[in-house]
SEBALUM-851050 format. One record per residue: residue in three letters; x, y, z of N, C-alpha, C in turn. Coordinates in steps of 0.1 Angstrom, whole numbers, plus 5000, padded with zeros to 4 digits. Example, Ala and Ser with C-alpha at 12.3 -4.5 7.8 and 13.67 -1.06 7.14 Angstrom:
2
ALA513249435078512349555078513249675078 SER512849785071513749895071512950005079 
***
This chain:
257
UNK464127498409464427438396465927418394 UNK466327298390467727268389468227338377 UNK469627358377470327418366470127348353 UNK470127218353470027138341468627158335 UNK467627158343466227168338466027308332 UNK466627408339466527548334467227558321 UNK468427498319469127508306468327438295 UNK467627328298466827258288465727348284 UNK465127418294463927508291464427618282 UNK465527678285466027788277466427748263 UNK467027628262467327568249466027558240 UNK465027498247463727478240463127608235 UNK463127708244462627838240463427898228 UNK464727888229465527928217465227858204 UNK465027728206464727648194463427698187 UNK462427718196461127758191461227898184 UNK462127988190462328118184463028108171 UNK464028028170464728008157463827948147 UNK463027848150462127788140461127898135 UNK460627978144459628088141460228178131 UNK461528218134462228318125462528248111 UNK462928118111463128058099461828048090 UNK460728008097459427998090459028138084 UNK459228248092458828378087459728418075 UNK461028378076462028418065461728338053 UNK461428208054461128128042459828168035 UNK458728198044457528248038457628378031 UNK458628458035458828588029459728588017 UNK460228478013461028468001460128487989 UNK460728547978459928567965459228437961 UNK460028327961459528197955458228157963 UNK458328167977457228117985456028217983 UNK456328347983455228447981454528417967 UNK455328387957454728357944453828237945 UNK454228127951453428007953452128047960 UNK452328127971451128167979450128247971 UNK450728337963449828427955449128337944 UNK449828237939449228157928448028077934 UNK448228027947447127957954445928057956 UNK446328177960445228277962444528307949 UNK445328317938444728347925443828237920 UNK444228107923443427997919442127997926 UNK442128037940440928037947440028147942 UNK440628267939439828377934439228347920 UNK440128267912439528237899438428137900 UNK438428047910437327957911436028027915 UNK436128137922434928217926434528307914 UNK435528347905435128427894434528357882 UNK434928227880434528167868433728037871 UNK432828007861432027887862432927767861 UNK434027777853435027677852436327747849 UNK437427687854438727757853439527707841 UNK438827637832439527577821438927627807 UNK438027717807437427757795437927887790 UNK438627887778439128007773438128057762 UNK438228187759437328237748437528167735 UNK436528157727436528087714437728127706 UNK438528017701439628037692440928067699 UNK440928067713442228087720442527957727 UNK443827947732444327827738444827867752 UNK444727767761445127787775446527757776 UNK447327827785448627787788448927837802 UNK450027787808450427827822451627917822 UNK451628017830452828097832452928127847 UNK454028087853454328107867453128057875 UNK452627947872451627877880450127937877 UNK450028037869448628087866448228057852 UNK446928037850446427997836446128127828 UNK446428127815446128237806445628177793 UNK444928267785444428227773444928327761 UNK445228267750445828347739445428297726 UNK445028387716444828337703445828397693 UNK446928447698448028507690449228417690 UNK450428487689451628407689452028387704 UNK452128257707452328207721453828187724 UNK454328237735455628217740455628207755 UNK455228097761455028087776456428087783 UNK457528087776458828097782459428237782 UNK458528337779459028477779459328517793 UNK460028627794460528677807459328747815 UNK458428797807457228867814455928817808 UNK454928827817453628767812453128837800 UNK453428967799452929047787453528997774 UNK454728937775455428897763455028747759 UNK454228687768453928547765452928537753 UNK452128637751451128637740451128767732 UNK451428757719451528867710450528857699 UNK450028957693449028947682449728887670 UNK448928817662449428767649449328887640 UNK449828877628449728977618448329007615 UNK447929137616446529177613445629167624 UNK446029107636445129097647445129237655 UNK443929297655443829427662442429427669 UNK442329507679441029527686440529387692 UNK439229367689438629247695439029117689 UNK439829127677440329007671441428937679 UNK442029017688443128967696442728937710 UNK442828817714442428767728443628727736 UNK443828797747444828767757444228797771 UNK444028697779443328717792443828607802 UNK443428617814443828527824442528457830 UNK442728337834441628267840441628287855 UNK442628367860442628407874442128547874 UNK442328617886441928757887442628847877 UNK442028957874442729057866443929107873 UNK445029107865446329147872446329287875 UNK447029327886447029467890448029547880 UNK447829677880448729757872448529747857 UNK447329717852447029707838447429577831 UNK447529467839447929347833446729277826 UNK446829157821445729087814444529087822 UNK443329107816442029107822441628957825 UNK440828937835440128817836439328777824 UNK439228657820438628617807437128647807 UNK436528637819435028677819434928827817 UNK435828907823435729047821436029087806 UNK437029017801437329047787436228997778 UNK435628887781434528837773433328927773 UNK433028987785431929087786432229207777 UNK433429247776433829357768433729327753 UNK434129207749434129157735432629137731 UNK431729087740430329077737429729207735 UNK430129307743429529437741429929497728 UNK431129477723431629527711430829457699 UNK430629327701429829257690428429297690 UNK427929327702426529387703426429517695 UNK427329597697427429727690427529707675 UNK428229607671428529577657427329517650 UNK426629417656425729337649424229367652 UNK423929397665422529387669421629507664 UNK420529477659419529577655418829627668 UNK418229747668417629807680416529717686 UNK415829637677414729557683415229427689 UNK416529397687417229277693418529327698 UNK418529397710419729467713420829387722 UNK420429267726421329197735422029077728 UNK423429087729424228987722424628867731 UNK424628747725425028627732425828537723 UNK426728467729427528367721427928257730 UNK427828127725428328017733429828027735 UNK430327977746431727967749432327847741 UNK433427877735434127767727433427747714 UNK434027657705433327627692433327737683 UNK432527727673432527827662431227907661 UNK430527917673429227997673429528137670 UNK428828197659429128337656428228437665 UNK427328377672426528457681425128487676 UNK424328557685423028587681422628717689 UNK421528787684421028897692419628867697 UNK419328907709418028867715417228997717 UNK415928977716415029097719414929117733 UNK415029007741414929017756416328997761 UNK416528977774417828967781418428837777 UNK419728827778420528697777420428627790 UNK420928497790421028427803422228487810 UNK422428447822423528507831424928487825 UNK425128377817426428357812426628417798 UNK425528487793425528547780425928447769 UNK425428327770425728227760424528207751 UNK423328257755422128237747421028337752 UNK419928347745418828427749418228357762 UNK417828437771417128387783415828317779 UNK415128387769413828327764414128267750 UNK414328137750414628077737413528087726 UNK412328117731411228127721410928277717 UNK411628367723411428507719412128547706 UNK411728667700412428707688413928717689 UNK414628667680416128677679416628667665 UNK417828697663418428677650419828617651 UNK420328547641421628487642422528567634 UNK423828577638424828647631425328557619 UNK425228607607425528527595427028517594 UNK427528397589428928377587429328437572 UNK428328447564428528507550428728657552 UNK429728707547429928857548428928937540 UNK428228877531427228947523425928937529 UNK425529037536424229037544423029027535 UNK423129077522422029067512421628927509 UNK422528837512422128687510421528627522 UNK421428697533420828647545419928747552 UNK418728757546417828867550417228847564 UNK417428727570417028707584418228727594 UNK419328757589420528767598420528897605 UNK421328897616421429027624422029137616 UNK423029107607423629207599422629277590 UNK421729197584420829257575419729337582 UNK419229287593418329357601418929487606 UNK420129487610420829607615420929707604 UNK421329657592421529747580420129817577 UNK419029747577417729797574417429907585 UNK417729877597417429977608418230097606 UNK419630077602420430197600420130277588 UNK419330227579418930297567418130417570 UNK417430417581416530537584415230537578 UNK414430637580413030637574413030667559 UNK411930627553411730647538411330787536 UNK411530837524411130967520409630987521 UNK409131107523407731127524406931067512 UNK405930997515405130937505405530787501 UNK406730747507407230617504407030527517 UNK406930397514406930297526408030197523 UNK408430137535409530037534409129917526 UNK410129857519409929727512411229647512 UNK411129517510412229437506411829367493 UNK412729347484412429297471413629207466 UNK413429107458414429027453415129087442 UNK416529087442417329147432417129077418 UNK417329147408417129097394418529107387 UNK418629037376419829047368421129007376 UNK422029107376423329077383423129077398 UNK421929117403421629117417420828997421 UNK420628897412419828777415420528707428 UNK419628667436420028597448420228687460 UNK420028817458420128907469418728957473 UNK418528997486417329057490417629207493 UNK417029287485417329437487416329497496 UNK416729597503415829677512415829817507 UNK414629877507414530017502413130067505 UNK412630147496411330217498410530217485 UNK409230237486408430237474407230337476 UNK406830397465405630477465404530407456 UNK404730277454403930187447404030217432 UNK404830307428405130327414406630317411 UNK407430357421408930367419409530317432 UNK410530237431411330187442412630277443 UNK413030307455414330367457415030297468 UNK416430327470417230247479418130347487 UNK418330317499419130407508420530417503 UNK421130527505422530557501423430447507 UNK423230407519424030307526423930177519 UNK422730137515422530007508423330007494 UNK423230117487423830127474425330127475 UNK425830197486427330197488427830057492 UNK427029987500427429857504427429757493 UNK426429767484426429677472427629707463 UNK428029827461429229867453430429807460 UNK430529817473431629757481431729607479 UNK430629537477430629397476430829367461 UNK431029457452431329437438430129427428 UNK428929477433427829477424427629607417 UNK427029587405426729707397425329757401 UNK425229877405423929927410423230017400 UNK423730017387423030087377421630047376 UNK420730147375419230117374418530127388 UNK419330137398418730147412418730297416 UNK417530347419417430487422417630507437 UNK418430607440418730647454417530717460 UNK417330687472416130757479416330907480 UNK417530947480417831097481417331157468 UNK417531097457417131147444415531137443 UNK414931027448413531017448412931127456 UNK413531157468413031257477413031397471 UNK414231427464414331557457413331567446 UNK413131457439412131457428410731487433 UNK410431427445409031447450408931587455 UNK410031647461409931777466409731887454 UNK410331847443410231937431408831937426 
***
């Protein structure tokens, strides 16, 4: 092999080595790593979500360092850290505050994936609204759907009851459950009231006088009606005068005497 050809071969080998080193160096820089991670996050998000553009109801989507997030609080996508990009509004606590990512849950306690957060929020709503006979909560994604409770399982996306013809109740938007006797809140309140005193059976009755327009739940012995302590306390909380309504505890004590 001639000296000239050998030199060309050595130069070629050196060039390949230099290019390999440069490529490894460039790929190892923070900027390129971040781009690579964002592509990986996007792929993971695509496998985690039915769609990568749907935020929980009432929140808005924004981008931070190439990744999508959802927020229903005070938004600052130019913040120095992802945690500072979304802060609660005044009075937003617990499930009222939504901050999640449409990508994978961030390591180290960062924002949860929105599907994971949604599952947690639905579980909290289930505990809040659903009566025992309709224990499974579902709510459509987006819009103003307040949700519903299903007697059977929900669909896989937890947006509705799997069996649309099965027993279910809707969550009422009116905070006064006595005006919506078919609502989940009313049915849950009736269930939470517990059993009637001995000799009494459950009843619902229409309110009279200042309670007109309300459906009251309580108990009767066919001669006297009584009402659970929780129902009376709730009526007072809503601003109603409960004078004339007998508490079931008093009726029970009277019967025992």
